[in-house]
C-alpha positions, 0 to 999 in steps of 0.5 A: 591194919596188917603186918608185913614182914621182910626176911633175906639171907643178907641185911643190907637187902632187908634194909633197902627192902624196908626202905623201899617199902617207907617210900612207897608209903612216903613214911619215914622211920621216924613216923612210927611209935616209940615202943614203951614197956607198959610192964616188965617182972621177973619171977623166980623159982617158979613152982610146979604148979605155976609152970603147969598153968603157964605150959598148959597151951603151949606146944614147944618150948615151955617153962621148967619148974626152978625156972626164973620167968620174965614177964613184959608186955609192951606198946605197940605190939609187934615190938614184943617180936623185935625185943624177943629176937634181941633179947635171945641173941643177948641171952642165949641160954634163954628160953623163948616160952612164948610172944604175942605179937598182935594186937594192942600190947604184946607179951613176952615169957621167957625162961632160963638162969635168973642171970640170963633172965635179968641180962634179957630184961636188960636188952629189950629195955635198952634196944626200946629205948633205942628206938626213934619215933614219935610218942604215943598219946 
């Protein structure tokens, strides 16, 4: 079990690297498990106490009282990184509070205005729903 990330300034180079990795593994992108959203909920108008509990282990971006919070859990866990990235693109005003992408299921916490959070939630469902792969058992 492991994670390999490939970064680069040119998307075509990153895609070619991905194809080379798959070729080396004698695999195809469709061999992956299709992601599944296990849980997705929007919580509006967080109280100050809720914000303190959510923020207690944060070192960076934090949820603020009055914000709307998106909580989303996906499997395989690594797809939480893909989902969070695309949600931020679709709703640039959103705050990524936390994303965990290691383990059985990945979790995403995003906060902001309700309209941004709902847009992010929809984008996560759209992006993950478009991923090709085999069904999870």
